[in-house]
BABA-798454 format. One record per residue (C-alpha): residue number from 1; residue in three letters; x negated, y negated, z. Coordinates in nm, 3 decimals, m for minus. Example, Ala and Ser with C-alpha at 12.3 -4.5 7.8 and 13.67 -1.06 7.14 Angstrom:
1_ALA_m1.230_0.450_0.780
2_SER_m1.367_0.106_0.714
//
This chain:
1_MET_m0.272_m1.789_m1.159
2_ARG_m0.483_m1.512_m1.264
3_LEU_m0.291_m1.248_m1.098
4_ILE_m0.028_m1.302_m1.385
5_PRO_m0.142_m1.077_m1.660
6_LEU_m0.247_m0.788_m1.446
7_LEU_0.094_m0.800_m1.206
8_LEU_0.298_m0.867_m1.554
9_GLY_0.127_m0.650_m1.753
10_LEU_0.100_m0.855_m2.039
11_ALA_m0.223_m0.899_m2.287
12_LEU_m0.288_m1.277_m2.251
13_PRO_m0.526_m1.463_m2.284
14_LEU_m0.677_m1.587_m1.933
15_GLN_m0.790_m1.948_m2.054
16_SER_m0.393_m2.019_m2.145
17_LEU_m0.361_m2.045_m1.799
18_SER_m0.525_m2.361_m1.726
19_ALA_m0.354_m2.666_m1.618
20_ALA_m0.084_m2.678_m1.882
21_THR_0.048_m2.364_m1.633
22_PRO_0.417_m2.439_m1.561
23_ASP_0.517_m2.506_m1.195
24_ALA_0.636_m2.205_m1.195
25_ALA_0.838_m2.377_m0.810
26_ALA_1.010_m2.650_m1.016
27_LEU_1.147_m2.405_m1.291
28_TYR_1.319_m2.181_m0.995
29_ARG_1.510_m2.502_m0.839
30_GLN_1.621_m2.628_m1.191
31_HIS_1.693_m2.340_m1.330
32_CYS_1.750_m2.061_m1.063
33_GLN_1.779_m2.236_m0.702
34_SER_2.188_m2.303_m0.777
35_CYS_2.293_m1.890_m0.738
36_HIS_1.989_m1.746_m0.583
37_GLY_1.952_m1.980_m0.289
38_GLU_1.668_m2.294_m0.272
39_ASN_1.481_m1.988_m0.051
40_ARG_1.520_m1.733_m0.288
41_PHE_1.710_m1.540_m0.027
42_GLY_2.048_m1.528_m0.241
43_GLY_2.374_m1.693_m0.342
44_ALA_2.631_m1.611_m0.596
45_GLY_2.330_m1.395_m0.717
46_PRO_2.057_m1.199_m0.542
47_ALA_1.774_m1.198_m0.367
48_LEU_1.439_m1.265_m0.549
49_LEU_1.211_m1.161_m0.305
50_PRO_0.923_m0.887_m0.368
51_GLU_1.121_m0.661_m0.141
52_SER_1.461_m0.714_m0.314
53_LEU_1.237_m0.610_m0.630
54_GLU_1.042_m0.388_m0.554
55_ARG_1.269_m0.169_m0.792
56_LEU_1.288_m0.357_m1.108
57_LYS_0.918_m0.406_m1.250
58_PRO_0.863_m0.724_m1.414
59_ALA_0.882_m0.672_m1.713
60_GLU_1.245_m0.614_m1.703
61_ALA_1.270_m0.951_m1.471
62_ARG_1.149_m1.126_m1.747
63_ARG_1.373_m0.963_m1.980
64_THR_1.633_m1.033_m1.725
65_ILE_1.587_m1.382_m1.738
66_ARG_1.539_m1.447_m2.089
67_ASP_1.872_m1.263_m2.208
68_GLY_2.083_m1.295_m1.917
69_ARG_2.278_m0.970_m1.797
70_PRO_2.619_m0.898_m1.952
71_ALA_2.948_m0.840_m1.811
72_SER_2.772_m1.108_m1.535
73_GLN_2.728_m1.420_m1.420
74_MET_2.304_m1.438_m1.572
75_ALA_2.274_m1.659_m1.813
76_ALA_2.004_m1.582_m2.113
77_PHE_1.774_m1.852_m2.092
78_GLY_1.563_m1.795_m2.333
79_ASP_1.670_m2.079_m2.555
80_ARG_1.501_m2.275_m2.304
81_LEU_1.222_m2.147_m2.146
82_ASP_0.937_m2.066_m2.380
83_ASP_0.662_m1.757_m2.294
84_ALA_0.460_m1.950_m2.059
85_GLN_0.730_m2.026_m1.827
86_LEU_0.904_m1.723_m1.788
87_ASP_0.619_m1.605_m1.768
88_ALA_0.462_m1.841_m1.494
89_LEU_0.876_m1.789_m1.302
90_VAL_0.820_m1.391_m1.372
91_ALA_0.483_m1.461_m1.130
92_TYR_0.662_m1.698_m0.824
93_LEU_0.956_m1.431_m0.813
94_TYR_0.740_m1.201_m0.735
95_GLN_0.496_m1.374_m0.435
96_PRO_0.628_m1.359_m0.126
97_SER_0.833_m1.682_m0.015
98_ALA_0.758_m1.957_0.169
99_THR_0.938_m1.965_0.436
100_PRO_0.958_m1.648_0.590
101_PRO_1.301_m1.458_0.545
102_THR_1.544_m1.470_0.759
103_TRP_1.903_m1.341_0.850
104_SER_2.114_m1.392_1.205
105_GLU_2.421_m1.244_1.293
106_ALA_2.544_m1.591_1.237
107_ASP_2.449_m1.583_0.839
108_ILE_2.638_m1.211_0.857
109_ARG_2.951_m1.323_1.066
110_ALA_2.953_m1.641_0.813
111_SER_2.919_m1.451_0.501
112_HIS_3.209_m1.186_0.594
113_ARG_3.541_m1.222_0.400
114_ILE_3.839_m1.006_0.349
115_LEU_3.980_m1.038_m0.042
116_ARG_4.254_m0.828_0.068
117_ALA_4.486_m0.792_0.386
118_PRO_4.381_m0.448_0.475
119_ASP_4.809_m0.443_0.615
120_SER_4.934_m0.541_0.230
121_LEU_4.720_m0.217_0.119
122_PRO_4.973_0.076_m0.050
123_ALA_5.040_0.346_0.170
124_LYS_4.962_0.619_m0.150
125_PRO_4.818_0.624_m0.492
126_GLN_4.887_0.365_m0.743
127_HIS_4.766_0.624_m1.044
128_GLY_4.879_0.986_m1.139
129_ALA_4.509_1.135_m1.014
130_ASP_4.446_1.350_m0.803
131_PRO_4.256_1.138_m0.473
132_LEU_4.021_1.412_m0.352
133_ASN_3.914_1.459_m0.737
134_LEU_3.835_1.078_m0.848
135_PHE_3.440_1.024_m0.890
136_VAL_3.257_0.678_m0.809
137_VAL_3.006_0.651_m1.104
138_VAL_2.747_0.399_m1.080
139_GLU_2.663_0.235_m1.413
140_ALA_2.295_0.039_m1.269
141_GLY_2.213_m0.062_m1.614
142_ASN_2.504_m0.349_m1.663
143_HIS_2.537_m0.313_m1.222
144_GLN_2.935_m0.188_m1.269
145_VAL_3.129_0.098_m1.108
146_ASN_3.397_0.289_m1.291
147_ILE_3.673_0.558_m1.125
148_LEU_3.669_0.811_m1.298
149_ASP_3.962_1.101_m1.288
150_GLY_3.759_1.387_m1.192
151_ASP_3.974_1.628_m1.415
152_ARG_4.071_1.401_m1.761
153_PHE_3.770_1.199_m1.706
154_ASP_3.889_0.957_m1.826
155_VAL_3.815_0.577_m1.647
156_LEU_4.055_0.477_m1.412
157_ALA_3.943_0.119_m1.321
158_ARG_3.573_m0.063_m1.371
159_PHE_3.445_m0.348_m1.181
160_PRO_3.134_m0.552_m1.116
161_SER_2.877_m0.438_m0.830
162_HIS_2.638_m0.645_m0.648
163_PHE_2.253_m0.590_m0.662
164_ALA_2.096_m0.206_m0.793
165_LEU_2.404_m0.033_m0.532
166_HIS_2.069_0.170_m0.310
167_GLY_2.208_0.566_m0.134
168_GLY_2.491_0.645_m0.263
169_PRO_2.852_0.511_m0.178
170_LYS_2.993_0.724_0.153
171_PHE_3.386_0.755_0.206
172_SER_3.604_0.720_0.532
173_PRO_3.636_1.064_0.660
174_GLU_4.009_1.082_0.447
175_GLY_3.852_0.973_0.118
176_ARG_4.093_0.674_0.063
177_PHE_3.818_0.397_0.120
178_VAL_3.480_0.329_m0.084
179_TYR_3.192_0.156_0.075
180_PHE_2.895_0.088_m0.131
181_ALA_2.536_m0.068_0.008
182_ALA_2.359_m0.290_m0.277
183_ARG_1.972_m0.378_m0.241
184_ASP_2.063_m0.777_m0.106
185_GLY_2.215_m0.633_0.162
186_TRP_2.560_m0.720_0.020
187_ILE_2.815_m0.437_0.138
188_THR_3.163_m0.387_0.022
189_LEU_3.487_m0.180_0.107
190_TYR_3.705_m0.047_m0.204
191_ASP_4.059_0.122_m0.140
192_LEU_4.081_0.375_m0.426
193_HIS_4.490_0.364_m0.359
194_SER_4.480_0.022_m0.544
195_LEU_4.176_0.059_m0.691
196_SER_4.072_m0.329_m0.522
197_THR_3.787_m0.455_m0.335
198_VAL_3.900_m0.497_0.028
199_ALA_3.644_m0.683_0.181
200_GLU_3.281_m0.759_0.149
201_VAL_3.007_m0.868_0.410
202_ARG_2.587_m0.916_0.380
203_ALA_2.484_m0.740_0.650
204_GLY_2.118_m0.830_0.535
205_LEU_1.834_m0.930_0.332
206_ASN_1.714_m0.587_0.181
207_THR_1.891_m0.270_0.261
208_ARG_1.785_0.033_0.213
209_ASN_2.192_0.243_0.292
210_LEU_2.439_0.307_0.519
211_ALA_2.691_0.577_0.693
212_VAL_3.030_0.602_0.837
213_SER_3.131_0.756_1.122
214_ASN_3.383_1.104_1.108
215_ASP_3.650_0.926_1.303
216_GLY_3.663_0.612_1.060
217_ARG_3.618_0.359_1.315
218_TRP_3.271_0.202_1.210
219_VAL_2.965_0.166_0.960
220_LEU_2.638_0.148_1.037
221_VAL_2.346_0.007_0.801
222_GLY_1.998_0.012_0.766
223_ASN_1.795_m0.253_0.689
224_TYR_1.436_m0.292_0.543
225_LEU_1.437_m0.710_0.554
226_PRO_1.501_m0.792_0.844
227_GLY_1.446_m0.460_0.983
228_ASN_1.692_m0.390_1.177
229_LEU_2.066_m0.169_1.240
230_VAL_2.402_m0.353_1.150
231_VAL_2.749_m0.176_1.322
232_LEU_3.085_m0.284_1.122
233_ASP_3.413_m0.254_1.203
234_ALA_3.552_0.021_0.872
235_ARG_3.844_m0.141_0.839
236_ASP_3.712_m0.445_0.710
237_LEU_3.333_m0.540_0.795
238_THR_3.377_m0.734_1.051
239_PRO_3.040_m0.750_1.237
240_VAL_3.035_m0.508_1.524
241_LYS_2.716_m0.569_1.649
242_VAL_2.327_m0.590_1.521
243_ILE_2.057_m0.387_1.645
244_PRO_1.672_m0.503_1.651
245_ALA_1.482_m0.146_1.528
246_LEU_1.212_m0.161_1.721
247_GLY_0.942_0.144_1.849
248_ALA_0.982_0.201_2.207
249_ASP_0.649_0.006_2.262
250_GLY_0.819_m0.325_2.084
251_SER_0.653_m0.278_1.699
252_ALA_0.898_m0.375_1.419
253_SER_1.033_m0.126_1.121
254_ARG_1.208_m0.127_0.829
255_VAL_1.453_0.114_0.851
256_SER_1.402_0.427_0.635
257_ALA_1.782_0.585_0.627
258_VAL_2.094_0.566_0.823
259_TYR_2.323_0.867_0.819
260_THR_2.594_1.048_1.027
261_ALA_2.602_1.353_1.150
262_PRO_3.001_1.454_1.192
263_PRO_2.951_1.793_1.447
264_ARG_2.738_1.556_1.675
265_ASP_2.975_1.267_1.678
266_SER_2.630_1.053_1.622
267_PHE_2.469_0.862_1.346
268_VAL_2.111_0.966_1.316
269_VAL_1.828_0.713_1.186
270_ALA_1.493_0.737_0.990
271_LEU_1.270_0.463_1.105
272_LYS_0.991_0.391_0.814
273_ASP_0.716_0.211_1.044
274_VAL_0.764_0.406_1.413
275_ASN_0.689_0.778_1.498
276_GLU_1.020_0.776_1.567
277_ALA_1.411_0.902_1.468
278_TRP_1.723_0.760_1.656
279_GLU_2.047_0.937_1.770
280_LEU_2.345_0.643_1.833
281_SER_2.653_0.850_1.979
282_TYR_2.967_0.646_1.849
283_ALA_3.221_0.897_2.075
284_GLY_3.501_0.714_2.277
285_THR_3.332_0.364_2.345
286_PRO_3.044_0.336_2.166
287_ASP_2.693_0.091_2.305
288_PHE_2.499_0.181_1.978
289_GLN_2.210_0.198_2.213
290_PRO_1.945_0.401_2.008
291_ARG_1.864_0.752_2.173
292_ARG_1.432_0.726_2.118
293_ILE_1.312_1.134_1.947
294_ALA_0.937_1.120_1.873
295_ALA_0.842_1.225_1.538
296_ARG_0.460_1.308_1.491
297_ASP_0.461_1.091_1.205
298_ARG_0.638_0.764_1.017
299_LEU_1.016_0.895_0.880
300_ASP_1.113_0.840_0.496
301_ASP_1.456_1.021_0.471
302_PHE_1.557_1.353_0.580
303_SER_1.812_1.609_0.553
304_PHE_2.054_1.816_0.874
305_THR_2.064_2.174_0.828
306_PRO_2.407_2.274_0.779
307_ASP_2.422_2.291_1.212
308_TYR_2.349_1.967_1.207
309_ARG_2.090_2.049_1.529
310_TYR_1.761_2.002_1.309
311_LEU_1.657_1.771_1.067
312_LEU_1.404_1.791_0.811
313_ALA_1.184_1.514_0.721
314_THR_0.881_1.352_0.462
315_SER_0.598_1.357_0.670
316_ARG_0.272_1.190_0.464
317_ALA_0.044_1.277_0.762
318_ALA_0.234_1.688_0.809
319_LYS_0.114_1.674_0.435
320_GLY_0.483_1.783_0.330
321_GLY_0.717_1.710_0.630
322_GLN_0.843_1.823_0.984
323_VAL_1.133_1.944_1.176
324_ILE_1.340_1.810_1.385
325_ASP_1.537_1.908_1.705
326_LEU_1.813_1.651_1.760
327_ASP_1.946_1.885_2.080
328_ALA_1.524_1.910_2.244
329_GLY_1.443_1.555_2.124
330_ARG_1.141_1.671_2.030
331_ALA_0.929_1.756_1.654
332_VAL_0.893_2.103_1.676
333_ALA_0.714_2.184_1.354
334_ASP_0.537_2.083_1.080
335_ILE_0.663_2.257_0.713
336_PRO_0.272_2.206_0.498
337_LEU_0.405_2.152_0.118
338_PRO_0.193_2.065_m0.137
339_GLY_0.269_1.691_m0.332
340_MET_0.579_1.480_m0.184
341_PRO_0.862_1.708_m0.146
342_HIS_1.175_1.505_m0.187
343_LEU_1.344_1.661_0.154
344_GLY_1.597_1.385_0.117
345_SER_1.756_1.551_m0.210
346_GLY_1.678_1.885_m0.102
347_ILE_2.030_2.128_m0.069
348_TYR_2.131_2.426_0.101
349_TRP_2.260_2.777_0.016
350_LYS_2.315_3.082_0.124
351_ARG_2.063_3.439_m0.077
352_GLN_2.106_3.743_0.087
353_GLY_2.339_3.649_0.344
354_GLU_2.057_3.360_0.498
355_TRP_2.028_2.974_0.495
356_VAL_1.764_2.832_0.242
357_PHE_1.636_2.497_0.207
358_ALA_1.511_2.388_m0.133
359_THR_1.340_2.111_m0.209
360_PRO_1.250_1.870_m0.542
361_ASN_0.878_1.777_m0.530
362_ILE_0.806_1.378_m0.682
363_SER_0.461_1.465_m0.768
364_GLN_0.431_1.809_m0.859
365_GLY_0.638_2.007_m1.109
366_LEU_0.757_2.250_m0.856
367_ILE_1.024_2.317_m0.622
368_SER_0.976_2.423_m0.267
369_VAL_1.191_2.712_m0.090
370_LEU_1.267_2.747_0.290
371_ASP_1.339_2.994_0.502
372_ILE_1.562_2.787_0.740
373_LYS_1.464_3.004_1.076
374_THR_1.130_3.051_1.000
375_TRP_0.991_2.722_0.847
376_LYS_0.819_2.917_0.613
377_LEU_0.811_2.870_0.178
378_ILE_0.980_3.164_0.081
379_LYS_0.875_3.069_m0.360
380_GLU_0.724_2.765_m0.494
381_ILE_0.922_2.762_m0.839
382_PRO_0.735_2.597_m1.107
383_THR_0.914_2.359_m1.326
384_ASP_0.857_2.109_m1.623
385_GLY_0.778_1.785_m1.430
386_PRO_0.818_1.636_m1.155
387_GLY_1.218_1.567_m1.080
388_PHE_1.356_1.337_m0.765
389_PHE_1.718_1.495_m0.772
390_MET_1.882_1.828_m0.726
391_ARG_2.250_1.959_m0.666
392_SER_2.481_2.262_m0.666
393_HIS_2.807_2.395_m0.527
394_LYS_2.929_2.649_m0.291
395_ASP_3.138_2.825_m0.631
396_SER_2.825_2.806_m0.796
397_PRO_2.530_3.048_m0.881
398_TYR_2.289_2.751_m1.036
399_ALA_2.094_2.476_m0.866
400_TRP_2.068_2.198_m1.107
401_THR_1.771_1.994_m1.117
402_ASP_1.625_1.710_m1.344
403_VAL_1.263_1.661_m1.491
404_PHE_1.246_1.294_m1.354
405_PHE_0.869_1.198_m1.373
406_GLY_0.678_1.245_m1.702
407_PRO_0.671_1.341_m2.082
408_ASN_0.955_1.635_m2.001
409_ASN_1.244_1.367_m1.815
410_ASP_1.478_1.493_m2.086
411_ARG_1.475_1.807_m1.906
412_VAL_1.750_1.977_m1.644
413_HIS_1.667_2.350_m1.501
414_LEU_1.954_2.555_m1.434
415_ILE_1.778_2.765_m1.094
416_ASP_1.930_3.089_m1.024
417_LYS_2.028_3.054_m0.612
418_GLN_1.951_3.427_m0.604
419_THR_1.713_3.529_m0.764
420_LEU_1.506_3.210_m0.742
421_GLU_1.437_3.148_m1.133
422_ILE_1.469_2.935_m1.431
423_ALA_1.793_3.068_m1.611
424_HIS_1.867_2.766_m1.787
425_THR_1.675_2.470_m1.893
426_LEU_1.865_2.223_m2.114
427_ARG_1.807_1.884_m2.266
428_PRO_2.148_1.656_m2.328
429_MET_1.974_1.382_m2.501
430_PRO_1.590_1.478_m2.620
431_GLY_1.456_1.166_m2.546
432_LYS_1.580_0.994_m2.302
433_ASN_1.585_1.030_m1.916
434_ALA_1.843_1.353_m1.768
435_ALA_1.906_1.355_m1.410
436_HIS_2.120_1.334_m1.110
437_VAL_2.367_1.630_m1.152
438_GLU_2.763_1.643_m0.924
439_PHE_2.978_1.864_m0.926
440_THR_3.376_1.840_m0.980
441_GLN_3.575_1.909_m0.635
442_ASP_3.665_2.299_m0.711
443_GLY_3.300_2.333_m0.901
444_ARG_3.436_2.428_m1.242
445_TYR_3.283_2.124_m1.394
446_ALA_2.907_1.962_m1.365
447_LEU_2.906_1.608_m1.404
448_LEU_2.468_1.476_m1.553
449_SER_2.357_1.181_m1.553
450_VAL_2.214_1.010_m1.912
451_TRP_1.961_0.692_m1.793
452_ASP_1.909_0.505_m2.059
453_SER_2.090_0.199_m2.205
454_GLU_2.221_0.400_m2.435
455_GLY_2.291_0.675_m2.219
456_ALA_2.599_0.882_m2.094
457_LEU_2.757_1.117_m1.827
458_ILE_2.849_1.410_m1.972
459_VAL_3.095_1.668_m1.871
460_TYR_3.014_1.983_m1.850
461_ASN_3.135_2.372_m1.809
462_ALA_2.982_2.478_m1.480
463_ARG_2.947_2.837_m1.557
464_THR_2.961_2.866_m1.957
465_LEU_2.761_2.541_m1.959
466_GLU_2.978_2.450_m2.294
467_GLU_2.991_2.044_m2.256
468_ILE_3.317_1.935_m2.239
469_LYS_3.324_1.520_m2.273
470_ARG_3.105_1.251_m2.344
471_LEU_3.124_0.932_m2.189
472_PRO_2.840_0.678_m2.323
473_MET_2.735_0.484_m2.034
474_ASN_2.456_0.205_m1.982
475_LYS_2.229_0.375_m1.695
476_PRO_2.471_0.596_m1.519
477_SER_2.244_0.661_m1.214
478_GLY_2.473_0.872_m0.973
479_LYS_2.829_0.987_m0.943
480_TYR_2.980_1.087_m0.642
481_ASN_3.270_1.296_m0.595
482_VAL_3.536_1.241_m0.285
483_GLY_3.609_1.567_m0.183
484_ASN_3.258_1.762_m0.188
485_LYS_3.149_1.360_0.011
486_ILE_3.390_1.412_0.302
487_GLU_3.375_1.748_0.303
488_PHE_2.985_1.731_0.321
489_ALA_2.983_2.028_0.110
490_GLU_2.701_2.291_0.016
491_GLY_2.557_2.078_m0.275
492_THR_2.579_1.818_m0.254
493_SER_2.382_1.576_m0.027
494_HIS_2.528_1.294_0.235
//
């Protein structure tokens, strides 16, 4: 029990953690089990396992238990648990479960539920907004999703999400349906015509992200726990196949990332614990057998080149990244970059008629710009601190990048895409973390998030930088434009 003060970061005297220490397992059974499951695998509430809580600090978990969570079923327990009981319960949740976590294909199928029959959905949008200029805005602070009209910037619908949406929502090829992956494994299919939920299924206990095939037939889910891929029917999320993430030598792995490569009619998968990338074709009648590509290091995330031939993948051993040739089926180059480049959030644009790739860095204050013909560094652009997201639009002269980490995280830099110099620095809400810019489909407006419980979604004129509108929100972690996403538009992410 001496680990409890260290884990929580609380200044508790060790003598207080004596024989009178509360029975945390009993507290869990009494107050938590009915919603979160006997083995903490989740139920009506999310899984409460170390793997599921890795992005939630123990102090935040303690606050949630004490105060509850607005607009959710999570009640406040501060009136029935004292400080010692709260501390013991939080420490218990961050310990591995006594029962090893499992989630079988039978469990997946049992969780599947259709909430609205697909043949009952309307043929046309039931709202007056442009369906290709809608935004899906994830409000992480209270686990809500907003559907935003990208012309008037009015919220058309708002509904609760599962715990900790991750990896960004993905869309069907025509933009009608949106697919959400939550950290606790729940996959949700939502109809943007009727603004209603169609189906849900729990594909795992700890999910990384998902991808949708460019023919609209399949959804592929990548899981950390258990380490596997799950294929779903995109029409109603019916489970189709479970693929264990096993290396060529039989070693088990988590799945780092899954994305679709439209020109290749395939999914591409990064593995977290073995030196492999996988390509799974979905052309014709697919069997979803992975084509194994040897990597030089384990992969965390990646970006495609504009022609979808190469992956630029984060690689610790390569001290920056590695380039994988999907046609040749092998790694062809290392990219020696300092710090920890966030290649999965990098973007491309044309400079002097040639494609360049730029990536933020989550451990150093710089942007690295690469020539993608030679993989050589063109320039390092100093910033006011490490960043996480970088975005642009083909009609924008600027690449917008945040300063996500450190004392200057209220700043956003606008980099001139031709001179590679910082042209402007914005401070939308001084003292509050500013991050993640996305553009309207036509590129006229840029939407920026202020990640704070009393934050906002701020709309800028993308050329004049005039603030157009400010919508108060609780940690609006990301926003995603339908048209840009289904076109895999230059300057945005997969």
